[in-house]
PQR file of N, CA, C, O and H, with PARSE charges and radii, in Angstrom:
ATOM      1  N   MET A   1      99.449  88.105 121.871 -0.4000 1.5000
ATOM      2  CA  MET A   1      99.753  89.406 120.916 -0.0000 2.0000
ATOM      3  C   MET A   1      98.388  90.056 120.272  0.5500 1.7000
ATOM      4  O   MET A   1      97.279  89.586 120.526 -0.5500 1.4000
ATOM      5  N   LEU A   2      98.485  90.604 119.855 -0.4000 1.5000
ATOM      6  CA  LEU A   2      96.806  92.154 119.726 -0.0000 2.0000
ATOM      7  C   LEU A   2      97.609  92.690 118.378  0.5500 1.7000
ATOM      8  O   LEU A   2      98.571  93.437 118.557 -0.5500 1.4000
ATOM      9  H   LEU A   2      99.386  90.986 119.648  0.4000 1.0000
ATOM     10  N   LEU A   3      97.219  92.308 117.000 -0.4000 1.5000
ATOM     11  CA  LEU A   3      97.272  93.205 115.966 -0.0000 2.0000
ATOM     12  C   LEU A   3      96.321  93.868 115.425  0.5500 1.7000
ATOM     13  O   LEU A   3      95.642  93.280 114.582 -0.5500 1.4000
ATOM     14  H   LEU A   3      96.438  91.701 116.854  0.4000 1.0000
ATOM     15  N   THR A   4      96.073  94.992 115.693 -0.4000 1.5000
ATOM     16  CA  THR A   4      94.698  95.740 115.585 -0.0000 2.0000
ATOM     17  C   THR A   4      95.138  96.350 113.875  0.5500 1.7000
ATOM     18  O   THR A   4      96.131  96.969 113.493 -0.5500 1.4000
ATOM     19  H   THR A   4      96.624  95.469 116.377  0.4000 1.0000
ATOM     20  N   VAL A   5      94.168  95.958 113.278 -0.4000 1.5000
ATOM     21  CA  VAL A   5      94.304  96.768 111.848 -0.0000 2.0000
ATOM     22  C   VAL A   5      93.193  97.425 111.419  0.5500 1.7000
ATOM     23  O   VAL A   5      92.122  96.856 111.632 -0.5500 1.4000
ATOM     24  H   VAL A   5      93.361  95.455 113.587  0.4000 1.0000
ATOM     25  N   GLY A   6      93.168  98.885 110.655 -0.4000 1.5000
ATOM     26  CA  GLY A   6      92.333  99.355 110.520 -0.0000 2.0000
ATOM     27  C   GLY A   6      92.289 101.551 110.586  0.5500 1.7000
ATOM     28  O   GLY A   6      93.354 102.167 110.632 -0.5500 1.4000
ATOM     29  H   GLY A   6      94.038  99.347 110.482  0.4000 1.0000
ATOM     30  N   HIS A   7      91.706 101.868 110.581 -0.4000 1.5000
ATOM     31  CA  HIS A   7      91.437 103.202 110.679 -0.0000 2.0000
ATOM     32  C   HIS A   7      91.748 103.988 112.023  0.5500 1.7000
ATOM     33  O   HIS A   7      91.038 103.924 113.026 -0.5500 1.4000
ATOM     34  H   HIS A   7      90.841 101.368 110.544  0.4000 1.0000
ATOM     35  N   LEU A   8      92.834 104.689 111.910 -0.4000 1.5000
ATOM     36  CA  LEU A   8      92.939 105.941 112.811 -0.0000 2.0000
ATOM     37  C   LEU A   8      92.634 106.834 112.323  0.5500 1.7000
ATOM     38  O   LEU A   8      93.356 107.252 111.418 -0.5500 1.4000
ATOM     39  H   LEU A   8      93.411 104.741 111.095  0.4000 1.0000
ATOM     40  N   THR A   9      91.393 107.581 112.686 -0.4000 1.5000
ATOM     41  CA  THR A   9      91.075 108.806 112.320 -0.0000 2.0000
ATOM     42  C   THR A   9      90.460 110.135 113.749  0.5500 1.7000
ATOM     43  O   THR A   9      90.513 110.206 114.977 -0.5500 1.4000
ATOM     44  H   THR A   9      90.806 107.242 113.422  0.4000 1.0000
ATOM     45  N   ARG A  10      90.010 110.833 112.787 -0.4000 1.5000
ATOM     46  CA  ARG A  10      90.501 112.391 113.389 -0.0000 2.0000
ATOM     47  C   ARG A  10      88.981 112.708 113.986  0.5500 1.7000
ATOM     48  O   ARG A  10      88.287 113.386 113.229 -0.5500 1.4000
ATOM     49  H   ARG A  10      89.967 110.774 111.790  0.4000 1.0000
ATOM     50  N   ASP A  11      88.424 112.341 115.137 -0.4000 1.5000
ATOM     51  CA  ASP A  11      87.299 112.816 115.589 -0.0000 2.0000
ATOM     52  C   ASP A  11      86.851 114.744 115.830  0.5500 1.7000
ATOM     53  O   ASP A  11      87.377 115.381 116.744 -0.5500 1.4000
ATOM     54  H   ASP A  11      88.988 111.790 115.752  0.4000 1.0000
ATOM     55  N   ARG A  12      86.517 114.960 115.505 -0.4000 1.5000
ATOM     56  CA  ARG A  12      85.816 116.091 115.431 -0.0000 2.0000
ATOM     57  C   ARG A  12      85.046 117.116 116.760  0.5500 1.7000
ATOM     58  O   ARG A  12      83.826 117.037 116.614 -0.5500 1.4000
ATOM     59  H   ARG A  12      86.090 114.443 114.763  0.4000 1.0000
ATOM     60  N   TYR A  13      85.327 117.819 117.700 -0.4000 1.5000
ATOM     61  CA  TYR A  13      84.346 117.747 119.029 -0.0000 2.0000
ATOM     62  C   TYR A  13      84.289 119.583 118.731  0.5500 1.7000
ATOM     63  O   TYR A  13      84.925 120.033 117.778 -0.5500 1.4000
ATOM     64  H   TYR A  13      86.317 117.883 117.819  0.4000 1.0000
ATOM     65  N   PRO A  14      83.627 120.347 119.473 -0.5600 1.5000
ATOM     66  CA  PRO A  14      83.768 122.033 118.760  0.2800 2.0000
ATOM     67  C   PRO A  14      84.848 122.190 119.860  0.5500 1.7000
ATOM     68  O   PRO A  14      85.370 123.294 119.704 -0.5500 1.4000
ATOM     69  N   GLU A  15      85.391 121.531 120.909 -0.4000 1.5000
ATOM     70  CA  GLU A  15      87.098 121.726 120.762 -0.0000 2.0000
ATOM     71  C   GLU A  15      88.243 121.727 120.620  0.5500 1.7000
ATOM     72  O   GLU A  15      89.212 122.214 121.201 -0.5500 1.4000
ATOM     73  H   GLU A  15      84.966 120.635 121.036  0.4000 1.0000
ATOM     74  N   GLY A  16      88.004 120.934 119.503 -0.4000 1.5000
ATOM     75  CA  GLY A  16      88.832 120.754 118.138 -0.0000 2.0000
ATOM     76  C   GLY A  16      88.845 119.223 118.217  0.5500 1.7000
ATOM     77  O   GLY A  16      88.148 118.669 119.067 -0.5500 1.4000
ATOM     78  H   GLY A  16      87.216 120.538 119.031  0.4000 1.0000
ATOM     79  N   PHE A  17      89.490 118.620 117.497 -0.4000 1.5000
ATOM     80  CA  PHE A  17      90.166 117.089 117.195 -0.0000 2.0000
ATOM     81  C   PHE A  17      91.055 116.734 118.278  0.5500 1.7000
ATOM     82  O   PHE A  17      91.985 117.223 118.920 -0.5500 1.4000
ATOM     83  H   PHE A  17      90.056 119.070 116.806  0.4000 1.0000
ATOM     84  N   VAL A  18      90.006 115.108 118.165 -0.4000 1.5000
ATOM     85  CA  VAL A  18      91.079 114.196 118.750 -0.0000 2.0000
ATOM     86  C   VAL A  18      91.418 112.949 118.328  0.5500 1.7000
ATOM     87  O   VAL A  18      90.473 112.561 117.641 -0.5500 1.4000
ATOM     88  H   VAL A  18      89.251 114.711 117.643  0.4000 1.0000
ATOM     89  N   PRO A  19      92.330 112.048 118.376 -0.5600 1.5000
ATOM     90  CA  PRO A  19      92.570 110.918 118.002  0.2800 2.0000
ATOM     91  C   PRO A  19      91.286 110.444 117.882  0.5500 1.7000
ATOM     92  O   PRO A  19      90.421 111.272 118.165 -0.5500 1.4000
ATOM     93  N   GLY A  20      90.760 108.934 117.416 -0.4000 1.5000
ATOM     94  CA  GLY A  20      89.548 108.269 117.308 -0.0000 2.0000
ATOM     95  C   GLY A  20      90.191 106.830 116.274  0.5500 1.7000
ATOM     96  O   GLY A  20      91.277 106.691 115.711 -0.5500 1.4000
ATOM     97  H   GLY A  20      91.463 108.261 117.187  0.4000 1.0000
ATOM     98  N   GLY A  21      89.297 106.161 116.331 -0.4000 1.5000
ATOM     99  CA  GLY A  21      88.754 105.073 115.490 -0.0000 2.0000
ATOM    100  C   GLY A  21      89.012 103.731 116.045  0.5500 1.7000
ATOM    101  O   GLY A  21      89.497 103.769 117.176 -0.5500 1.4000
ATOM    102  H   GLY A  21      88.415 106.275 116.788  0.4000 1.0000
ATOM    103  N   GLY A  22      88.822 102.580 115.564 -0.4000 1.5000
ATOM    104  CA  GLY A  22      88.937 101.534 116.527 -0.0000 2.0000
ATOM    105  C   GLY A  22      89.927 101.084 116.538  0.5500 1.7000
ATOM    106  O   GLY A  22      89.903  99.887 116.822 -0.5500 1.4000
ATOM    107  H   GLY A  22      88.429 102.549 114.645  0.4000 1.0000
ATOM    108  N   VAL A  23      91.424 101.730 116.242 -0.4000 1.5000
ATOM    109  CA  VAL A  23      92.554 101.315 116.506 -0.0000 2.0000
ATOM    110  C   VAL A  23      93.369 101.695 117.493  0.5500 1.7000
ATOM    111  O   VAL A  23      94.261 101.112 118.109 -0.5500 1.4000
ATOM    112  H   VAL A  23      91.444 102.703 116.012  0.4000 1.0000
ATOM    113  N   TRP A  24      92.770 103.112 117.558 -0.4000 1.5000
ATOM    114  CA  TRP A  24      93.582 103.796 118.824 -0.0000 2.0000
ATOM    115  C   TRP A  24      91.883 103.125 119.955  0.5500 1.7000
ATOM    116  O   TRP A  24      92.169 102.854 121.121 -0.5500 1.4000
ATOM    117  H   TRP A  24      92.045 103.585 117.058  0.4000 1.0000
ATOM    118  N   TYR A  25      91.137 103.027 119.759 -0.4000 1.5000
ATOM    119  CA  TYR A  25      90.597 102.462 121.384 -0.0000 2.0000
ATOM    120  C   TYR A  25      90.853 100.802 121.857  0.5500 1.7000
ATOM    121  O   TYR A  25      90.845 100.284 122.973 -0.5500 1.4000
ATOM    122  H   TYR A  25      90.904 103.246 118.812  0.4000 1.0000
ATOM    123  N   ALA A  26      91.065 100.268 120.581 -0.4000 1.5000
ATOM    124  CA  ALA A  26      91.412  98.522 121.108 -0.0000 2.0000
ATOM    125  C   ALA A  26      92.791  99.038 121.787  0.5500 1.7000
ATOM    126  O   ALA A  26      93.103  98.584 122.888 -0.5500 1.4000
ATOM    127  H   ALA A  26      91.071 100.689 119.674  0.4000 1.0000
ATOM    128  N   ALA A  27      93.879 100.288 120.923 -0.4000 1.5000
ATOM    129  CA  ALA A  27      95.122  99.416 121.421 -0.0000 2.0000
ATOM    130  C   ALA A  27      95.431 100.087 122.825  0.5500 1.7000
ATOM    131  O   ALA A  27      96.491  99.879 123.414 -0.5500 1.4000
ATOM    132  H   ALA A  27      93.625 100.656 120.029  0.4000 1.0000
ATOM    133  N   HIS A  28      94.171 101.117 123.442 -0.4000 1.5000
ATOM    134  CA  HIS A  28      94.142 101.284 124.840 -0.0000 2.0000
ATOM    135  C   HIS A  28      93.649 100.266 125.656  0.5500 1.7000
ATOM    136  O   HIS A  28      94.370  99.764 126.518 -0.5500 1.4000
ATOM    137  H   HIS A  28      93.309 101.286 122.964  0.4000 1.0000
ATOM    138  N   ALA A  29      92.691  99.969 125.506 -0.4000 1.5000
ATOM    139  CA  ALA A  29      92.042  98.718 125.866 -0.0000 2.0000
ATOM    140  C   ALA A  29      92.976  98.050 126.424  0.5500 1.7000
ATOM    141  O   ALA A  29      93.187  98.053 127.637 -0.5500 1.4000
ATOM    142  H   ALA A  29      92.106 100.377 124.806  0.4000 1.0000
ATOM    143  N   TRP A  30      93.867  97.171 125.253 -0.4000 1.5000
ATOM    144  CA  TRP A  30      94.894  96.042 125.254 -0.0000 2.0000
ATOM    145  C   TRP A  30      96.247  96.582 126.114  0.5500 1.7000
ATOM    146  O   TRP A  30      96.886  95.818 126.838 -0.5500 1.4000
ATOM    147  H   TRP A  30      93.695  97.168 124.268  0.4000 1.0000
ATOM    148  N   ARG A  31      96.489  97.579 125.985 -0.4000 1.5000
ATOM    149  CA  ARG A  31      97.267  98.656 126.848 -0.0000 2.0000
ATOM    150  C   ARG A  31      96.760  98.605 128.747  0.5500 1.7000
ATOM    151  O   ARG A  31      97.472  98.516 129.748 -0.5500 1.4000
ATOM    152  H   ARG A  31      95.970  98.199 125.397  0.4000 1.0000
ATOM    153  N   ALA A  32      95.453  98.694 128.615 -0.4000 1.5000
ATOM    154  CA  ALA A  32      94.728  98.571 129.828 -0.0000 2.0000
ATOM    155  C   ALA A  32      95.031  97.481 130.601  0.5500 1.7000
ATOM    156  O   ALA A  32      95.205  97.368 131.815 -0.5500 1.4000
ATOM    157  H   ALA A  32      94.875  98.766 127.802  0.4000 1.0000
ATOM    158  N   LEU A  33      95.075  96.456 129.418 -0.4000 1.5000
ATOM    159  CA  LEU A  33      94.874  95.140 129.996 -0.0000 2.0000
ATOM    160  C   LEU A  33      96.365  94.199 130.399  0.5500 1.7000
ATOM    161  O   LEU A  33      96.680  93.047 130.698 -0.5500 1.4000
ATOM    162  H   LEU A  33      94.934  96.547 128.432  0.4000 1.0000
ATOM    163  N   GLY A  34      97.066  95.693 130.156 -0.4000 1.5000
ATOM    164  CA  GLY A  34      98.887  94.984 130.539 -0.0000 2.0000
ATOM    165  C   GLY A  34      99.545  94.310 129.436  0.5500 1.7000
ATOM    166  O   GLY A  34     100.557  93.665 129.712 -0.5500 1.4000
ATOM    167  H   GLY A  34      96.810  96.629 129.913  0.4000 1.0000
ATOM    168  N   HIS A  35      99.117  94.352 128.156 -0.4000 1.5000
ATOM    169  CA  HIS A  35      99.213  94.259 127.046 -0.0000 2.0000
ATOM    170  C   HIS A  35     100.095  94.778 126.524  0.5500 1.7000
ATOM    171  O   HIS A  35     100.702  95.318 127.449 -0.5500 1.4000
ATOM    172  H   HIS A  35      98.295  94.876 127.932  0.4000 1.0000
ATOM    173  N   THR A  36     100.948  95.132 124.998 -0.4000 1.5000
ATOM    174  CA  THR A  36     101.093  95.750 123.805 -0.0000 2.0000
ATOM    175  C   THR A  36     101.051  95.947 122.852  0.5500 1.7000
ATOM    176  O   THR A  36     102.070  95.868 122.167 -0.5500 1.4000
ATOM    177  H   THR A  36     100.455  94.693 124.247  0.4000 1.0000
ATOM    178  N   PRO A  37      99.467  96.417 122.157 -0.5600 1.5000
ATOM    179  CA  PRO A  37      99.137  96.467 121.030  0.2800 2.0000
ATOM    180  C   PRO A  37     100.216  96.334 119.916  0.5500 1.7000
ATOM    181  O   PRO A  37     101.278  96.944 119.792 -0.5500 1.4000
ATOM    182  N   ARG A  38      99.788  95.602 119.326 -0.4000 1.5000
ATOM    183  CA  ARG A  38     100.466  96.495 117.261 -0.0000 2.0000
ATOM    184  C   ARG A  38      99.489  96.932 116.162  0.5500 1.7000
ATOM    185  O   ARG A  38      98.584  96.319 115.596 -0.5500 1.4000
ATOM    186  H   ARG A  38      98.925  95.106 119.426  0.4000 1.0000
ATOM    187  N   VAL A  39      99.851  97.905 116.065 -0.4000 1.5000
ATOM    188  CA  VAL A  39      98.345  98.488 114.688 -0.0000 2.0000
ATOM    189  C   VAL A  39      99.166  98.803 113.617  0.5500 1.7000
ATOM    190  O   VAL A  39     100.143  99.550 113.556 -0.5500 1.4000
ATOM    191  H   VAL A  39     100.586  98.403 116.525  0.4000 1.0000
ATOM    192  N   LEU A  40      98.661  98.172 112.847 -0.4000 1.5000
ATOM    193  CA  LEU A  40      98.281  98.714 110.924 -0.0000 2.0000
ATOM    194  C   LEU A  40      97.703  99.709 110.878  0.5500 1.7000
ATOM    195  O   LEU A  40      96.649  99.513 111.482 -0.5500 1.4000
ATOM    196  H   LEU A  40      97.868  97.565 112.897  0.4000 1.0000
ATOM    197  N   THR A  41      97.741 100.725 110.513 -0.4000 1.5000
ATOM    198  CA  THR A  41      96.946 101.764 109.688 -0.0000 2.0000
ATOM    199  C   THR A  41      97.326 102.342 109.000  0.5500 1.7000
ATOM    200  O   THR A  41      98.414 101.964 108.563 -0.5500 1.4000
ATOM    201  H   THR A  41      98.597 100.885 110.022  0.4000 1.0000
ATOM    202  N   ALA A  42      96.741 103.630 108.415 -0.4000 1.5000
ATOM    203  CA  ALA A  42      97.159 104.569 106.860 -0.0000 2.0000
ATOM    204  C   ALA A  42      96.570 105.694 107.476  0.5500 1.7000
ATOM    205  O   ALA A  42      95.651 105.623 108.292 -0.5500 1.4000
ATOM    206  H   ALA A  42      95.857 103.937 108.770  0.4000 1.0000
ATOM    207  N   ALA A  43      97.161 106.841 107.037 -0.4000 1.5000
ATOM    208  CA  ALA A  43      96.392 108.057 107.892 -0.0000 2.0000
ATOM    209  C   ALA A  43      97.907 109.123 107.478  0.5500 1.7000
ATOM    210  O   ALA A  43      99.075 108.757 107.350 -0.5500 1.4000
ATOM    211  H   ALA A  43      97.907 106.898 106.374  0.4000 1.0000
ATOM    212  N   ALA A  44      97.242 110.659 107.337 -0.4000 1.5000
ATOM    213  CA  ALA A  44      98.179 111.617 107.246 -0.0000 2.0000
ATOM    214  C   ALA A  44      99.028 111.817 108.004  0.5500 1.7000
ATOM    215  O   ALA A  44      98.626 112.464 108.971 -0.5500 1.4000
ATOM    216  H   ALA A  44      96.293 110.955 107.441  0.4000 1.0000
ATOM    217  N   LEU A  45     100.895 111.357 108.058 -0.4000 1.5000
ATOM    218  CA  LEU A  45     101.523 111.572 109.212 -0.0000 2.0000
ATOM    219  C   LEU A  45     101.530 112.103 110.026  0.5500 1.7000
ATOM    220  O   LEU A  45     101.809 111.665 111.143 -0.5500 1.4000
ATOM    221  H   LEU A  45     101.222 110.832 107.273  0.4000 1.0000
ATOM    222  N   PRO A  46     100.939 114.297 109.503 -0.5600 1.5000
ATOM    223  CA  PRO A  46     100.797 115.534 111.086  0.2800 2.0000
ATOM    224  C   PRO A  46      99.271 115.035 111.472  0.5500 1.7000
ATOM    225  O   PRO A  46      98.589 116.019 111.756 -0.5500 1.4000
ATOM    226  N   ASP A  47      98.415 113.600 111.584 -0.4000 1.5000
ATOM    227  CA  ASP A  47      97.507 113.767 112.406 -0.0000 2.0000
ATOM    228  C   ASP A  47      97.799 112.248 113.541  0.5500 1.7000
ATOM    229  O   ASP A  47      97.018 111.641 114.274 -0.5500 1.4000
ATOM    230  H   ASP A  47      98.969 112.801 111.353  0.4000 1.0000
ATOM    231  N   VAL A  48      99.057 112.078 113.289 -0.4000 1.5000
ATOM    232  CA  VAL A  48      99.205 110.635 114.083 -0.0000 2.0000
ATOM    233  C   VAL A  48      99.946 111.195 115.196  0.5500 1.7000
ATOM    234  O   VAL A  48     101.090 111.646 115.244 -0.5500 1.4000
ATOM    235  H   VAL A  48      99.692 112.571 112.694  0.4000 1.0000
ATOM    236  N   PRO A  49      98.818 111.038 116.306 -0.5600 1.5000
ATOM    237  CA  PRO A  49      99.994 111.292 117.503  0.2800 2.0000
ATOM    238  C   PRO A  49     100.908 110.703 118.040  0.5500 1.7000
ATOM    239  O   PRO A  49     100.918 109.493 118.261 -0.5500 1.4000
ATOM    240  N   ALA A  50     101.992 111.674 118.378 -0.4000 1.5000
ATOM    241  CA  ALA A  50     103.293 111.445 119.064 -0.0000 2.0000
ATOM    242  C   ALA A  50     103.410 110.084 119.874  0.5500 1.7000
ATOM    243  O   ALA A  50     104.106 109.160 119.453 -0.5500 1.4000
ATOM    244  H   ALA A  50     101.984 112.658 118.198  0.4000 1.0000
ATOM    245  N   GLU A  51     102.556 109.997 121.282 -0.4000 1.5000
ATOM    246  CA  GLU A  51     102.596 109.411 121.886 -0.0000 2.0000
ATOM    247  C   GLU A  51     101.310 108.195 121.509  0.5500 1.7000
ATOM    248  O   GLU A  51     100.257 108.601 121.017 -0.5500 1.4000
ATOM    249  H   GLU A  51     101.990 110.748 121.624  0.4000 1.0000
ATOM    250  N   ARG A  52     101.486 106.914 121.750 -0.4000 1.5000
ATOM    251  CA  ARG A  52     100.421 106.068 120.870 -0.0000 2.0000
ATOM    252  C   ARG A  52     100.911 105.082 121.734  0.5500 1.7000
ATOM    253  O   ARG A  52     102.072 104.893 122.096 -0.5500 1.4000
ATOM    254  H   ARG A  52     102.341 106.584 122.149  0.4000 1.0000
ATOM    255  N   PRO A  53      99.814 104.432 122.042 -0.5600 1.5000
ATOM    256  CA  PRO A  53     100.365 103.026 122.930  0.2800 2.0000
ATOM    257  C   PRO A  53     100.335 101.925 121.566  0.5500 1.7000
ATOM    258  O   PRO A  53      99.628 101.665 120.592 -0.5500 1.4000
ATOM    259  N   GLY A  54     102.094 101.316 122.472 -0.4000 1.5000
ATOM    260  CA  GLY A  54     102.343 100.043 121.607 -0.0000 2.0000
ATOM    261  C   GLY A  54     102.850 100.120 120.471  0.5500 1.7000
ATOM    262  O   GLY A  54     103.040 101.274 120.087 -0.5500 1.4000
ATOM    263  H   GLY A  54     102.668 101.526 123.264  0.4000 1.0000
ATOM    264  N   ASP A  55     103.196  99.166 119.661 -0.4000 1.5000
ATOM    265  CA  ASP A  55     104.279  99.356 118.704 -0.0000 2.0000
ATOM    266  C   ASP A  55     103.207  99.915 117.930  0.5500 1.7000
ATOM    267  O   ASP A  55     102.128  99.729 118.494 -0.5500 1.4000
ATOM    268  H   ASP A  55     103.042  98.228 119.973  0.4000 1.0000
ATOM    269  N   TRP A  56     103.104 100.587 116.745 -0.4000 1.5000
ATOM    270  CA  TRP A  56     102.109 101.490 115.356 -0.0000 2.0000
ATOM    271  C   TRP A  56     103.460 101.491 114.019  0.5500 1.7000
ATOM    272  O   TRP A  56     104.644 101.830 114.009 -0.5500 1.4000
ATOM    273  H   TRP A  56     103.980 100.738 116.287  0.4000 1.0000
ATOM    274  N   GLN A  57     102.351 100.829 112.836 -0.4000 1.5000
ATOM    275  CA  GLN A  57     102.758 101.136 111.963 -0.0000 2.0000
ATOM    276  C   GLN A  57     102.306 101.788 111.028  0.5500 1.7000
ATOM    277  O   GLN A  57     101.438 101.146 110.437 -0.5500 1.4000
ATOM    278  H   GLN A  57     101.390 100.554 112.844  0.4000 1.0000
ATOM    279  N   VAL A  58     102.529 102.995 110.515 -0.4000 1.5000
ATOM    280  CA  VAL A  58     101.772 104.140 109.674 -0.0000 2.0000
ATOM    281  C   VAL A  58     101.833 103.643 108.602  0.5500 1.7000
ATOM    282  O   VAL A  58     102.987 103.325 108.314 -0.5500 1.4000
ATOM    283  H   VAL A  58     103.234 103.517 110.995  0.4000 1.0000
ATOM    284  N   VAL A  59     101.016 103.394 107.765 -0.4000 1.5000
ATOM    285  CA  VAL A  59     101.453 103.840 106.158 -0.0000 2.0000
ATOM    286  C   VAL A  59     100.448 105.648 105.463  0.5500 1.7000
ATOM    287  O   VAL A  59      99.330 106.123 105.265 -0.5500 1.4000
ATOM    288  H   VAL A  59     100.079 103.653 107.999  0.4000 1.0000
ATOM    289  N   ALA A  60     101.934 105.955 105.376 -0.4000 1.5000
ATOM    290  CA  ALA A  60     101.822 107.954 104.889 -0.0000 2.0000
ATOM    291  C   ALA A  60     100.145 108.114 103.924  0.5500 1.7000
ATOM    292  O   ALA A  60     100.401 107.703 102.792 -0.5500 1.4000
ATOM    293  H   ALA A  60     102.842 105.569 105.537  0.4000 1.0000
ATOM    294  N   GLY A  61      99.165 108.390 103.967 -0.4000 1.5000
ATOM    295  CA  GLY A  61      98.496 108.552 103.214 -0.0000 2.0000
ATOM    296  C   GLY A  61      97.775 110.472 102.934  0.5500 1.7000
ATOM    297  O   GLY A  61      97.835 111.463 103.662 -0.5500 1.4000
ATOM    298  H   GLY A  61      98.957 108.724 104.887  0.4000 1.0000
ATOM    299  N   PRO A  62      97.281 110.295 101.823 -0.5600 1.5000
ATOM    300  CA  PRO A  62      97.412 111.510 101.559  0.2800 2.0000
ATOM    301  C   PRO A  62      96.246 112.662 102.918  0.5500 1.7000
ATOM    302  O   PRO A  62      96.294 113.892 102.922 -0.5500 1.4000
ATOM    303  N   MET A  63      95.293 111.778 103.939 -0.4000 1.5000
ATOM    304  CA  MET A  63      93.853 112.383 104.313 -0.0000 2.0000
ATOM    305  C   MET A  63      94.346 111.220 105.358  0.5500 1.7000
ATOM    306  O   MET A  63      95.004 110.196 105.179 -0.5500 1.4000
ATOM    307  H   MET A  63      95.254 110.779 103.935  0.4000 1.0000
ATOM    308  N   THR A  64      93.689 111.869 106.647 -0.4000 1.5000
ATOM    309  CA  THR A  64      92.987 111.379 107.204 -0.0000 2.0000
ATOM    310  C   THR A  64      91.656 111.026 107.601  0.5500 1.7000
ATOM    311  O   THR A  64      90.905 111.984 107.780 -0.5500 1.4000
ATOM    312  H   THR A  64      93.155 112.701 106.792  0.4000 1.0000
ATOM    313  N   THR A  65      91.066 109.590 107.827 -0.4000 1.5000
ATOM    314  CA  THR A  65      89.273 109.669 108.318 -0.0000 2.0000
ATOM    315  C   THR A  65      89.928 110.534 109.633  0.5500 1.7000
ATOM    316  O   THR A  65      90.821 110.601 110.478 -0.5500 1.4000
ATOM    317  H   THR A  65      91.676 108.811 107.681  0.4000 1.0000
ATOM    318  N   THR A  66      88.405 111.275 108.925 -0.4000 1.5000
ATOM    319  CA  THR A  66      87.449 112.569 109.822 -0.0000 2.0000
ATOM    320  C   THR A  66      85.793 111.760 110.265  0.5500 1.7000
ATOM    321  O   THR A  66      84.992 111.022 109.691 -0.5500 1.4000
ATOM    322  H   THR A  66      87.679 111.221 108.239  0.4000 1.0000
ATOM    323  N   PHE A  67      85.903 112.374 111.512 -0.4000 1.5000
ATOM    324  CA  PHE A  67      83.878 112.611 111.776 -0.0000 2.0000
ATOM    325  C   PHE A  67      83.751 113.847 112.803  0.5500 1.7000
ATOM    326  O   PHE A  67      82.642 114.238 113.164 -0.5500 1.4000
ATOM    327  H   PHE A  67      86.554 112.973 111.979  0.4000 1.0000
TER
END
């Protein structure tokens, strides 16, 4: 089992925002290796993608870190 704790971010590109941050990329990598990632993060709930790999626990925050 892998538990990843950290920021889910909104990464800004000319085309718009996409999910990012260490927990996002670690979860995708762990899923690609055939495992179920578990993630603990905090973010503004509207910024959390509905489709995400693994089991996520999201603490509702006032805003999401944006780069």
